Every structure is written in structure tokens, then in C-alpha cells.
C-alpha positions in Angstrom: 94.2 21.9 8.8 91.7 24.5 8.4 89.6 22.3 6.1 89.8 19.3 9.0 88.8 22.1 11.7 86.2 23.0 9.8 84.7 19.7 9.4 85.0 18.8 12.3 82.8 21.6 13.4 80.3 20.9 11.1 80.2 17.0 12.3 80.1 18.0 16.0 76.9 20.5 15.1 75.4 18.0 13.2 76.1 15.6 16.1 74.6 17.9 18.7 71.1 18.3 16.2 71.2 14.8 15.8 71.1 14.2 19.9 68.3 17.1 20.4 66.0 15.9 18.2 66.3 12.1 18.9 66.3 13.5 22.6 63.0 15.5 22.2 61.4 12.5 20.4 61.7 10.4 23.5 60.7 12.9 25.7 58.2 14.4 23.6 55.7 13.1 26.9 57.8 15.0 28.7 58.3 18.4 26.9 55.1 18.4 25.1 52.7 16.3 26.7 51.2 16.1 30.3 53.7 14.2 31.9 56.6 15.1 34.3 59.7 12.7 34.5 58.8 11.8 38.5 58.0 8.3 39.0 55.7 6.3 41.4 56.4 2.9 39.6 60.1 0.8 39.5 61.3 4.4 39.2 59.8 5.5 42.6 62.8 6.8 44.7 62.3 9.4 42.3 58.9 10.8 43.7 59.5 9.1 46.6 63.3 10.8 47.3 65.2 12.2 45.2 62.6 15.2 43.9 62.4 16.0 48.2 65.6 15.8 48.8 66.2 18.9 46.2 63.2 20.1 47.5 65.0 20.5 51.2 68.0 22.0 49.3 66.7 24.9 47.9 64.4 25.8 51.1 67.0 26.0 53.2 69.0 28.3 50.4 66.0 29.8 50.3 65.1 30.9 53.5 69.4 31.4 54.4 69.6 28.8 56.7 71.4 26.2 55.3 73.6 24.4 57.4 75.0 20.4 57.2 72.3 18.9 59.4 68.5 18.4 58.3 65.8 18.2 60.9 63.4 17.7 58.1 64.4 14.5 57.3 63.7 12.0 59.9 65.0 12.2 62.8 67.7 14.3 61.5 70.4 13.7 58.3 74.1 15.2 57.8 73.7 16.9 54.9 76.3 14.9 53.1 74.0 11.8 52.7 72.2 14.5 49.7 73.9 15.2 46.2 75.1 18.7 46.6 78.1 18.4 44.2 76.5 17.5 41.1 76.7 20.3 38.7 73.8 19.6 36.7 71.6 19.2 40.4 73.5 22.5 41.1 71.7 24.1 38.2 68.6 23.1 39.2 68.8 24.5 43.0 69.7 27.6 41.3 66.6 27.4 39.3 64.7 26.2 42.2 66.0 29.2 44.7 65.1 31.7 41.9 62.0 30.3 40.4 60.5 28.8 44.1 60.9 24.9 44.3 57.4 24.1 43.5 58.5 24.2 39.7 61.9 22.5 39.9 60.3 19.3 38.6 59.3 20.6 35.1 64.0 21.7 34.9 64.2 18.0 35.1 64.1 16.9 31.6 66.1 19.8 29.8 68.8 19.3 32.6 68.3 15.0 30.8 68.4 16.3 27.4 71.8 18.3 28.3 73.7 15.7 30.0 72.9 13.7 26.6 74.3 16.6 24.3 77.6 16.8 26.9 78.0 12.7 26.8 78.5 12.9 23.2 80.3 16.0 22.8 82.5 14.2 25.4 82.7 10.7 23.8 83.7 12.7 19.6 86.3 14.3 21.4 87.7 11.3 23.3 87.8 9.3 19.6 89.2 12.2 18.0 92.5 11.0 20.0 91.9 7.5 17.7 92.4 9.0 14.4 88.9 7.7 13.7 87.0 9.1 10.9 84.5 12.0 11.1 81.9 9.5 10.1 82.7 6.8 12.7 83.3 9.5 15.5 79.7 11.3 14.5 77.6 7.4 14.4 79.6 6.4 17.7 79.0 9.5 19.3 75.6 9.5 18.6 74.8 6.0 20.1 77.2 7.3 23.1 74.9 10.2 23.9 71.8 7.8 24.1 73.1 5.2 25.6 71.2 2.8 28.0 73.0 3.8 31.5 72.4 7.5 30.5 68.9 7.0 29.4 67.8 4.2 32.3 69.8 5.7 35.4 69.8 9.6 33.9 66.1 8.6 35.3 67.3 9.0 38.8 68.8 12.4 38.0 72.3 12.0 40.0 73.8 8.9 38.0 73.6 10.3 34.5 76.3 13.0 35.1 79.0 10.1 35.1 78.4 9.4 31.5 80.1 13.1 31.0 82.6 12.6 33.5 83.9 9.0 32.2 84.9 9.9 28.6 86.2 13.5 29.5 88.5 11.8 31.8 89.8 8.9 29.4 90.3 11.6 26.7 92.5 14.0 28.9 94.4 10.8 30.1 94.6 10.1 26.4 95.8 13.8 25.4 98.5 13.1 28.4 99.5 10.1 27.4 99.9 10.9 23.4 102.0 13.9 24.7 103.8 12.3 27.1 103.4 15.3 29.9 100.3 15.9 32.2 97.7 18.0 30.9 96.7 20.2 34.3 93.4 19.3 33.2 93.2 15.7 33.9 94.4 15.8 38.4 91.7 18.9 38.0 89.1 16.5 36.7 90.2 13.6 39.0 88.8 16.6 41.8 85.8 17.3 40.0 84.5 13.0 39.6 85.7 12.4 43.3 83.6 15.7 44.4 80.5 14.8 42.0 80.4 11.0 43.9 82.7 9.5 46.0 80.8 6.0 44.9 81.0 6.5 41.1 84.6 8.0 41.5 85.9 4.9 43.1 84.7 2.8 40.0 85.9 5.6 37.4 89.3 5.6 38.7 89.4 1.8 38.5 88.7 2.2 34.9 91.1 4.7 34.1 93.8 3.0 36.4 93.3 0.3 34.2 92.7 1.9 30.5 96.6 3.7 31.8 98.0 0.5 32.0 96.7 -1.2 28.5 97.9 2.5 26.9 101.2 1.7 28.0 101.6 -1.7 26.8 100.4 -0.3 23.5 103.0 1.9 23.4 105.3 -0.1 21.6 107.5 2.0 20.3 108.4 3.7 23.5 111.1 3.1 25.5 110.6 1.5 29.2 112.1 4.6 31.0 109.4 6.8 29.5 106.5 4.1 30.4 108.0 4.2 33.8 108.0 8.1 33.5 104.0 9.0 32.3 102.9 5.8 34.5 104.2 7.4 37.3 103.6 11.2 36.8 99.9 9.9 36.1 99.4 7.7 38.8 100.5 11.2 41.0 97.9 13.4 39.1 95.2 11.4 40.3 96.4 11.4 43.6 96.5 14.8 43.3 93.5 15.6 42.1 92.0 13.1 44.8 93.9 15.0 47.2 92.4 18.3 46.2 88.6 17.0 46.4 89.4 15.7 49.9 87.1 18.9 51.7 84.3 16.6 50.5 86.1 13.0 49.9 87.2 13.1 53.7 83.2 13.5 55.0 81.6 12.0 52.4 83.4 8.6 53.5 82.8 9.9 56.7 78.9 9.3 56.5 79.2 6.5 54.2 82.0 4.0 56.4 81.2 6.0 59.9 77.6 5.5 60.3 75.9 4.4 56.7 74.4 0.8 57.4 74.7 0.4 53.2 78.4 -1.4 53.1 77.5 -3.8 56.4 78.1 -7.2 55.1 78.0 -10.0 58.0 80.6 -12.4 56.1 84.4 -11.6 55.8 86.8 -10.3 52.9 87.7 -13.3 52.0 84.5 -14.4 52.1 82.9 -12.7 50.0 85.8 -12.2 47.3 85.7 -16.3 47.6 81.9 -16.6 47.0 82.1 -13.7 44.2 83.4 -16.3 42.5 80.7 -19.0 42.3 78.0 -17.6 39.4 74.6 -16.0 39.5 71.7 -17.9 39.2 70.6 -19.2 35.8 68.4 -15.6 35.4 70.9 -13.4 35.7 72.4 -14.9 32.2 69.2 -14.1 30.1 68.8 -10.9 31.5 72.4 -9.9 30.7 72.0 -10.8 27.3 68.7 -9.7 26.8 70.3 -6.1 28.1 72.8 -5.8 25.5 70.2 -6.1 23.1 67.6 -3.9 24.8 67.0 -2.5 29.2 63.4 -3.1 27.7 63.1 -6.8 26.9 61.9 -8.5 30.8 59.1 -5.6 31.1 59.0 -3.4 33.9 57.0 -3.9 37.6 54.3 -1.7 37.7 52.1 -2.5 40.8 49.0 -4.4 40.1 49.3 -3.9 36.3 52.2 -6.2 35.4 55.7 -7.7 36.6 60.0 -7.5 35.8 61.1 -11.2 34.6 64.3 -10.5 34.9 67.1 -10.9 38.0 67.1 -8.1 40.8 64.8 -5.2 38.7 64.8 -2.9 35.6 67.3 -0.7 37.4 69.5 -3.2 39.2 70.0 -5.3 36.0 73.6 -4.9 34.4 72.5 -2.0 31.7 74.8 -2.5 28.9 72.5 -1.0 25.3 75.1 0.4 23.1 73.0 -0.3 20.3 71.7 -3.2 18.4 74.9 -2.5 16.1 77.3 -3.0 19.0 76.2 -6.5 19.5 76.7 -7.1 15.5 80.2 -5.2 15.3 81.1 -6.2 19.0 80.5 -10.4 17.8 82.6 -8.9 14.5 85.9 -7.3 16.7 86.1 -10.7 18.7 85.9 -12.9 15.8 88.0 -10.8 13.2 90.6 -9.2 15.7 93.2 -12.2 15.3 93.2 -11.3 11.2 94.4 -7.6 11.5 97.5 -6.0 10.5 97.6 -5.0 14.3 100.9 -6.4 16.6 100.7 -9.3 18.8 100.2 -7.6 21.5 97.2 -5.2 20.8 96.1 -8.3 19.7 96.4 -10.1 22.8 95.1 -6.4 24.9 92.5 -6.5 22.7 91.4 -10.0 23.6 92.1 -10.0 27.2 90.0 -6.5 28.0 87.1 -8.5 26.6 88.0 -11.4 28.8 88.4 -9.3 31.3 85.0 -7.1 30.5 83.2 -10.6 30.3 84.6 -12.0 34.0 83.2 -8.9 35.6 79.9 -9.2 34.1 79.6 -12.9 34.7 80.7 -13.0 38.2 79.6 -11.5 40.9 82.8 -10.5 42.1 83.2 -7.5 39.2 80.6 -6.1 41.1 81.7 -7.0 44.5 85.2 -5.2 43.8 83.5 -2.3 42.1 80.7 -1.6 44.5 83.9 -1.7 47.6 84.0 -5.0 47.9 80.0 -5.2 49.6 77.8 -6.8 48.0 77.9 -7.4 44.3 75.5 -4.1 42.1 75.7 -3.9 38.5 75.9 -0.2 38.8 79.3 -0.4 37.7 78.3 -0.8 33.9 78.9 2.7 32.9 82.4 2.2 32.8 82.3 -0.4 29.8 80.1 1.2 27.6 83.3 3.5 26.3 84.8 1.1 25.9 82.1 -0.6 23.7 82.0 2.6 22.1 85.0 2.7 21.3 84.8 -0.6 19.5 81.9 0.8 17.5 83.9 3.6 16.3 87.1 1.4 15.3 84.9 -1.3 14.0 83.4 1.6 11.4 86.0 2.7 10.0 87.7 -0.8 9.4 84.5 -2.1 7.9 84.4 0.9 5.7 87.8 0.6 5.1 88.5 -3.1 4.4 85.4 -4.4 4.0 86.4 -7.6 5.9 83.6 -9.4 8.1 83.5 -13.1 9.6 80.2 -14.6 7.7 79.8 -17.3 10.3 80.0 -14.5 13.3 77.7 -12.3 11.7 75.5 -15.3 11.4 75.5 -16.7 14.8 74.8 -12.8 15.7 71.7 -12.5 12.8 70.5 -15.5 14.8 71.0 -14.7 18.3 69.4 -11.2 17.3 66.0 -12.6 15.9 65.7 -15.3 18.7 66.1 -12.7 21.8 63.6 -10.3 19.9 61.0 -12.6 19.6 61.3 -13.7 22.9 60.8 -10.0 24.2 58.1 -9.4 21.9 56.3 -12.5 23.3 57.3 -11.7 27.1 57.0 -7.9 27.1 53.1 -6.7 29.1 53.4 -3.4 27.1 52.0 -2.7 23.1 55.0 0.0 23.4 58.2 -3.0 24.3 56.2 -4.9 21.8 55.9 -2.1 19.4 60.2 -1.4 20.1 61.4 -5.3 20.0 59.4 -5.1 16.4 61.3 -1.7 15.5 65.0 -2.9 16.8 64.4 -6.5 15.2 63.7 -4.5 12.1 66.6 -2.0 12.4 69.0 -4.7 13.1 67.9 -6.8 10.2 68.8 -3.6 8.6 71.9 -3.1 10.0 73.3 -7.0 9.0 72.2 -6.5 5.6 74.7 -2.9 5.6 77.4 -5.0 7.0 77.2 -8.0 4.5 77.2 -5.5 1.6 79.5 -3.3 2.6 81.8 -6.1 2.6 80.5 -7.8 -0.7 81.0 -4.6 -2.6 84.9 -3.7 -3.5 85.3 -0.3 -3.6 85.7 2.1 -0.9 83.2 4.9 -1.9 80.1 2.5 -2.2 81.2 0.6 1.5 81.0 4.9 2.7 77.6 5.5 0.5 76.1 2.5 2.7 76.9 4.4 5.6 74.1 7.2 5.6 71.5 3.6 5.2 73.3 2.8 8.7 73.2 5.7 10.2 69.7 5.8 10.0 69.1 2.5 11.2 70.9 3.3 14.3 69.0 6.4 14.9 65.7 4.7 14.3 66.8 1.8 16.7 68.4 4.5 19.4 65.4 6.4 19.2 62.8 3.7 19.6 64.6 1.9 22.4 64.8 5.0 24.2 61.2 5.9 23.9 60.5 2.6 25.2 62.2 3.8 28.9 58.8 5.7 28.9 56.3 3.0 27.8 53.0 3.7 30.6 54.7 4.7 33.1 53.4 6.1 36.3 54.3 9.6 36.1 53.9 12.7 37.3 51.4 15.2 35.8 52.1 18.7 35.2 49.6 20.7 37.6 48.3 17.6 38.9 45.9 18.4 42.0 46.6 15.4 44.3 50.3 16.1 44.0 50.8 20.2 44.2 47.9 20.6 46.2 48.6 18.3 49.2 52.8 19.4 48.9 52.0 23.1 48.6 48.3 23.2 51.0 48.4 26.7 52.4 46.1 24.5 54.9 49.4 23.0 56.1 51.7 26.2 55.7 48.8 28.0 58.2 49.1 25.6 60.8 52.9 24.9 60.6 53.2 28.8 61.0 50.7 28.6 64.3 53.0 26.1 65.4 56.4 28.1 65.0 54.3 31.1 66.1 53.2 29.8 69.4 55.6 27.3 70.2 59.1 28.5 70.8 60.9 25.1 71.9 62.2 22.6 69.1 59.4 20.1 69.2 58.5 17.6 65.8 55.4 17.6 63.6 54.2 14.7 61.6 51.3 14.2 59.6 48.8 11.4 60.8 47.9 10.3 56.8 49.9 9.7 53.7 50.0 12.9 51.8 52.0 14.0 48.4 54.7 10.8 48.8 55.2 7.9 51.5 57.0 9.1 53.6 58.8 12.9 52.9 56.6 15.4 53.0 58.2 17.1 55.1 61.0 18.1 53.9 59.1 20.1 51.1 56.6 21.6 53.8 59.6 22.5 56.2 58.4 20.7 59.5 60.5 18.5 61.9 59.5 15.0 61.5 60.4 11.1 61.8 59.3 10.1 58.5 61.6 9.1 56.1 62.9 7.1 52.9 66.7 7.2 53.5 68.9 4.5 51.3 72.1 5.0 53.6 70.1 5.3 56.9 72.4 5.9 59.9 72.9 2.1 61.4 72.4 3.1 64.9 68.9 4.8 64.1 67.9 1.4 62.2 69.2 -0.6 65.0 67.0 1.7 67.8 63.9 1.2 64.8 64.5 -2.9 63.9 64.7 -3.6 68.0 62.6 -1.2 69.7 59.5 -0.1 67.3 60.1 -2.5 63.6 56.0 -0.9 63.2 57.4 2.2 61.9 58.9 0.9 58.9 56.9 1.0 55.7 57.6 -1.0 52.7 61.7 -2.4 54.4 64.1 -0.9 56.2 64.3 2.3 54.4 62.0 3.9 54.6 59.9 4.7 58.0 56.1 6.0 57.6 54.8 8.1 61.1 51.2 7.9 59.7 51.3 3.9 60.0 51.8 4.3 64.1 49.7 7.3 64.4 47.5 6.6 67.0 50.7 5.1 69.4 50.9 8.7 70.7 53.0 7.1 73.5 55.9 6.4 71.1 55.0 9.6 69.4 55.8 12.1 72.5 59.1 9.4 73.3 60.0 10.7 69.7 59.5 13.9 70.8 56.6 14.8 68.3 54.2 17.0 69.8 52.3 18.0 67.0 49.7 15.7 64.2 48.2 16.9 61.2 45.2 15.1 60.4 42.5 14.6 58.2 41.1 12.5 60.4 38.4 14.4 63.5 38.5 11.0 65.1 42.6 11.2 66.3 41.8 12.7 70.5 40.7 9.2 71.1 44.1 8.5 70.8 45.7 10.7 73.0 45.4 14.4 71.3 43.7 17.2 71.4 42.5 19.3 68.9 44.0 22.7 69.0 43.0 24.1 65.7 41.2 23.5 62.3 43.0 25.1 59.1 40.7 24.3 56.2 40.7 20.4 55.9 43.9 20.5 58.0 43.2 19.2 62.0 46.3 20.1 64.5 46.7 18.2 67.2 48.9 18.4 70.2 50.0 15.4 72.0 48.9 14.8 75.8 52.0 13.4 76.6 54.9 15.1 77.3 56.5 15.3 74.3 60.3 16.8 74.2 63.2 16.0 72.2 65.3 15.9 75.1 65.1 13.9 78.8 67.0 13.2 81.6 66.4 10.1 83.5 68.7 8.4 86.7 68.0 4.8 85.5 69.9 2.8 83.4 69.4 -0.6 81.5 72.6 -2.0 79.6 71.9 -2.8 76.0 72.3 -6.8 76.3 69.4 -6.9 78.7 67.0 -4.5 77.4 67.8 -6.8 74.2 66.6 -9.8 75.8 63.6 -7.9 77.7 62.5 -6.0 74.8 60.1 -7.8 72.8 58.8 -4.4 70.5 55.8 -4.3 72.0 57.2 -3.0 75.4 59.7 -1.0 74.1 58.8 2.6 75.0 57.5 1.1 78.7 61.0 0.6 79.3 62.7 3.9 77.3 60.4 5.4 79.7 61.8 4.2 82.6 65.4 3.8 81.9 68.0 4.9 79.7 69.8 2.4 77.6 73.5 2.5 78.0 76.3 0.0 76.6 77.2 -0.2 80.9 74.0 0.2 82.2 72.4 -2.1 85.0 71.3 -6.0 84.5 68.0 -6.4 84.9 66.4 -10.2 83.9 62.7 -8.5 83.8 61.6 -5.4 83.3 59.3 -5.2 86.2 62.6 -5.4 88.5 63.6 -1.8 86.5 62.4 0.9 89.3 60.7 4.0 88.7 62.2 7.4 87.0 61.2 10.1 90.6 63.8 12.6 89.1 62.3 16.2 88.3 64.0 17.4 85.7 63.2 19.4 82.0 65.2 19.6 78.8 64.0 22.9 76.6 66.0 23.7 73.6 64.9 26.4 71.5 63.6 26.2 67.9 67.1 25.8 66.2 66.9 29.3 63.0 70.1 26.7 61.7 69.5 23.4 62.3 73.6 22.5 63.4 73.0 24.6 66.3 71.1 24.1 69.3 70.8 26.3 72.1 68.5 25.4 75.4 68.9 24.9 79.1 68.4 21.6 81.8 67.3 21.0 85.2 67.7 18.2 87.4 67.3 17.7 90.6 69.6 14.4 90.6 72.9 13.4 88.4 71.6 11.2 85.1 71.7 11.3 81.7 70.4 13.6 79.3 69.0 11.7 75.9 68.7 13.6 73.1 66.2 12.1 70.0 69.0 13.0 67.6 70.7 10.0 65.9 74.0 8.8 67.2 76.8 10.0 64.9 79.8 11.9 64.2 80.3 15.1 64.1 77.7 16.4 67.8 79.5 18.3 70.3 77.0 19.0 73.6 78.0 21.8 75.7 77.0 22.1 79.3 77.6 25.4 80.4 80.4 25.5 77.9 82.3 22.8 78.4 81.7 20.3 76.0 80.9 16.6 77.0 81.8 13.3 76.0 79.0 12.0 73.6 77.2 7.9 74.5 75.0 6.0 72.6 72.0 6.4 74.4 68.7 3.8 73.7 70.8 2.4 70.9 70.3 5.0 68.5 70.5 8.6 69.6 73.2 10.9 71.7 73.4 10.5 75.7 75.3 12.1 77.9 76.0 12.8 81.7 74.3 15.6 83.6 75.2 16.6 87.2 72.3 18.3 89.5 71.2 21.1 88.9 70.5 23.5 85.8 72.8 24.4 83.3 73.0 26.0 80.4 73.1 23.4 76.9 74.4 24.6 73.7 74.2 21.2 70.6 76.2 21.6 67.6 77.7 19.6 64.4 80.1 19.8 61.8 79.9 17.2 59.2 83.2 14.5 60.2 86.7 15.2 59.2 85.4 18.5 57.2 87.7 20.5 58.8 90.8 18.1 58.4 89.7 17.5 54.9 89.3 21.2 54.1 92.7 21.2 54.9 94.4 18.8 53.2 92.8 19.9 50.1 94.3 23.4 51.1 97.3 21.1 51.0 96.8 19.7 47.5 95.6 22.7 46.0 98.9 24.8 46.4 100.8 21.2 45.2 98.4 21.2 41.7 99.1 25.7 41.8 102.9 24.9 41.6 102.3 22.2 39.3 100.2 24.6 36.9 102.8 27.4 37.1 105.7 24.7 36.3 103.5 23.5 33.5 103.3 27.0 31.8 106.9 27.8 32.6 107.9 24.7 30.5 105.7 25.6 27.9 107.0 29.1 27.8 110.2 27.7 27.8 109.6 25.3 24.7 108.3 28.1 22.9 111.1 30.5 23.3 113.0 27.6 21.7 
């Protein structure tokens, strides 16, 4: 036993060393070269969005003003939209707090290397519960540590950790099933997964449920009663773990299902399911086939340089690469499974699993189910890679022990492999992608030759001797593929003066400090030019604007922009860029944009007044009244407004009347009366952005509208009394205001957070009771 443990420790250390060296080879340009893993091509979400999210989180923590609402992100955003609970990103935030946000991009590559090591180690432990040999465990875990999903989607930072969570979940479940007793770590891991990402946890629980059913069916020697007990206790543990996470899960779900437009769909659930049975376009299937052999055979879209020849794009198409060896052994598995000495039930389960995975990949229904029954996406493919890895390990042991293969299957795989890599080579634009196709083809042929030799030699020792050559071919295969994912990328350069100089400009900070020192009112600041990012500089530079890039945009705000001012959109409906419309000072004033930063001396002609110059930056003030909150006594119904609004006269109408669901009906804009009420709303610049104080004065009864996105969680108090909030101007907060002067207080708390905390507390108490019972039973068993 001691010898076995020493052997396992050596294998594990060798695995981690191999993954580390391979990772250094893949990411050499980001570790030793002049690039950073921040991209402005197909992966521009990293440059344009994610790194800015990390900046605002760190900025708020450093200044001691972290709150659940962030006004530096567009019109304002619920912080549960951001990735707050990824443990690898929490480490990044901690480093940013200690060393400064400007250094965070330098740590990203090291965090990715950490994910690779953790993924490989997690898979190694999982394989240990299947009686897999050390050789097979090493090579399969190595492949998993560098799997295509982790390398490709790991570029988007927050998706990488799920490749660590899934094998740990399966490992703890398998351990519980084999010991016939749920380990306390299993519900704890379910909780951690749900806290990490509601979206990915939903997918992962589907895999865990399917795995549980398959494994129980495989336990042929166990009594039905035992299987039912294990099934119910496992399901109970999953529910316990989910319950423990409700403090995070419920407010996150409130964002996703409450106001986010991400899950919107115009078709019914039944229609979507039936539509999911229809096949994808033919280009999808060609892309899917290629993606088993490599993630880089269809190119990569780089603006004005090259295009992508796949179905959707480089990231959203299925990422299933698990080495060329998986393709070879996967086909062998399908051909030889029926010839093994496994029981009929296990053979049937093996083929059923293959069919289910195949259907999930081949039909849109798979993407619909895994994406919460909305539109089909292929991000769920991380679920299948652990299954592929287990297959690789099992087949490696089968080959080394028996040497039995399907020659027909091997021949077909070889021909298909040569064809796919040849077409990929011809299709590739970048030299690095062509080189990768050649290396993958050569290493694939070596793998085929090794598999063939294993079948031809009779002695087990000879077959195990061939393992070294196979392992070397696999390592070259994986490193080449990983390196190809970063060929000719448009990456941020270390110390780039245009990026870092703009993002951390001393002139801009002086201008913003001047505004903070001279204007105590809550107002918005914007840029009349494109800075380091297209829409997100405000998160790093800590000013409150309206530009943003938000993949889970507030649906009410989206309705306002698309209906009233579509010119604010940049690229698509998820990008808002003020620089595009900076010349329209009337719209800027309506949104509360009082100050504009510009490098142009001609902004005065557009309704702005030069306040002061700070180096190259000119600070302008809007000559029109620009307030976050206004009072209006004239209303117009949403129905009438939509009919009268043509995108050009929208601001004129909005300045004359507040848009309410049950407002007055007008058939012509000219009939809307002028609002002659004298009123003023003053909001103090908030130190904590979820708490805003101020006052309102009005001659007449009317409605106060605040240019803050209409979203559950806001409460507005007038003289200490909570007011009923209505949706105003399609996307903002509105309340009734009686004539006179009143104190105002606006507060935001994430919806369902308090309820989630209470329910989580209940489930944590249940977990502690479960923990006490578990250790009591174990102690009693040890005594007996």
C-alpha cells in the first residue's frame, strides 16, 4: 500500500511538471515575450469588457465603497452581473487590491496556468476511482489539463474554472457511490459550483444527474434498495448544496430572469423544443467534425486580416478537442466495445452514452436544453470532455493489456484524419495554423502507428514499452494545438503607451478630480472620443457615464435605447458608446451627462462650454440643464409614445412628458402641452453608489423620473416614506411627487438577497447537522 501511494505521488508530481512545462511552452509569448493575454480580435471581450469589470471591482474595494450597484458601468448595473465569486478571479482581485489595478493584466497568464494544473490534478484523482493504471491516468489527465475548452474558453477567464469543478464533482460523487455513503464534501462542492456560476452550475448538475443514473445502473451486484437509497441521498445532497448557495443563487437568478435580456425569446417553449429537433445548417457539421481534430482548422476572424470559416465564431462553435488520440481511441471504443468481456448492461450503457452525447452535439435541442431552454449555444461542451478523457484512459489500459483493436476502425480514422488536416491546412490563413495542422497530422499518424504496433505485438511488456512514444506524440500534439490558439493574435502589449497611457492618464484623473471638487451633485461624465476601450473606460477611470458593453443588458434600458435613441448603440445592441453621439448635447443632458472630456477644441459649437484644460484633455460642461432626476407633470402613454417616436424627435417628447404605461394618449406630438412647472431635483454625489440622498421641490403634483435603469431592488423614500416605483420613459425609475419640498433617499439592495441569505442559513444548519451525523457514524463504526 505504501509503495502504491509513493508511486501515485511520483505520477502526480510528474503530471504537474509536464503540465507546467507544456503551459510555459504554450504561453511563452505572455510570460517571456512582450504580449499580454488580452485580445482585441475574436476574443475582444477580454479587452473590451472583462478586464474592465475586474478594474471596477478592485477600484471599489480599494476606496472602501464597494456596493451592489455600479454607476461607472453604463447607466448603472447590478454587480451580480459581474463575476464576483470565481475563486481564481478572487485571487486576481486580491492581487489588484494589493499591487494596483493596472498590474492585474500581468497576472492573468499565471492564473490560467494554475487552472491547467488544477484541472489535470482533479482529473487524475477522478481516474483513480476507476482502477485505471498510473500510465493511463498520467496521459489522460495530461490531456484533460490542456483540453481545448480550457485553452480556448480559458481566454475569457471566468469560463476556465468549470473544467476544474466538474471532475471534482464527479470524483466526490463517485467516491460516495463506491463507499455507499455521501461524503460531506459533495454538497459543499455543489454549493461552490452554484456560487461560482449559476449558468455553468445548471449545466454541470445535468451532467452530475446523468452520471449518477448511469453509475447506479452499472452497479449490477447491488440490491435495488441500496441503489434507491444512494439515488435519493445523492439527489438530497445536490439539493442541499444548491440550498446552501441560495444567498448567491437567488439574486443572480433575479438578474438573469428579472431584467436581463439574455434569456428573451419570441417563441414558446414547445416551439423551441420542436425546432430543436431540426438539424443545424450543413456548415455546422463540418465545423463540428473539424473541432474534434483541432480548434484551429477553421481559422480565426481578425478584422481586415482574416475570416472565420466555421458556423458561428471561434469561441461559440463546439469546443471538443481532447487530443487527436481521442478521435483514434473514440472510434476504437465504438468498434470494440461489443467484443469486450463487459456485461451486456454495461455495453448497452456505453453505447447509449455515446448516442446521447452524439445527439446533443448533432441537434440544436442539446444546446437549447443546456442553455436554459432558450437559444442553442455550444458552451456546454465542457461537460463531455471529462467523459472523453475517461474513455481515453480506459482504452489505453485496454490496448496495453489486450492489444485488441478494430483494423477497419483504425483505417477509417486514419483516412479521415489525413483528409481533415489536409483541408484544414489548405484553409488556414496564418502560417502558424498551417504548421499546427501539419504537426497534428504527423503526431496523429505516429499515434496510429503506435496503436497498430500495440495490436501486433503479443507481449504486454512490449506494448507498455510503446507507451513512451505514444505519450511523447500526445504531448507534442497538445502543445502544438495550444500554441496555435495564440498565433497572430491581436494582443495587448506589455507597457503599451496607447492603452496604459490612456487608461491611467494623469490628465484625465486631474479633470475628474476637478469635477468631484467643484460639483457636489450626482451627475454624469463622458468622453467625446474613444479611449483605451470602445465603451468601458469609465470602469477603470471611475467616472459615471452611459457607455457600456453588457452581455446581460437590462431589458428595460435596452428597450429605451432601441426605441428612443438607437444611435447610441455601437456594433450591436449590447454596446453603448457616447462618443458616437457626443455632438448631441440635448440627448446628453437628458441622460444627465453634464461634463464631457474631449481632445477636440471644437466641442463648443455643439452646446458645450470649455471649463478647463488639463494637458491634452479639455473639460467641457453641457450648457443645457443636465440632471439625473427631473420632475414632469405631463404624461404620455407607452403606446402613444411608441407611435409618435421616430428616433429623432424622442428627446423632444421626453423633455415635455414622462412616458408611463397608463399615461395620456396623444395622436400627434404637437398636442403634447408644454410643462410649465417649476421644479428641481438635487441628488448628492454618492459615496456608496447603492445609497443616494437628495431633495426635490415642485410647484405642482407630478412625477419624478430618475435616469437609473428600472430594476427590482431599488427603493425610493420621500420624507422617509417608501414610494411605489413605476417604469418611466420605457427604462427608468419613476415615482409620484406631491407639490412642495421633500427629502429624497434612493437605496438599492439586490433582489432576493435577503431571502437567499435566510434560506442559505437554514440549509447550512442542515449541512452542519449532516456533518455531525456523518462524523458520529464514522466514529461509531471505528469503535466497533
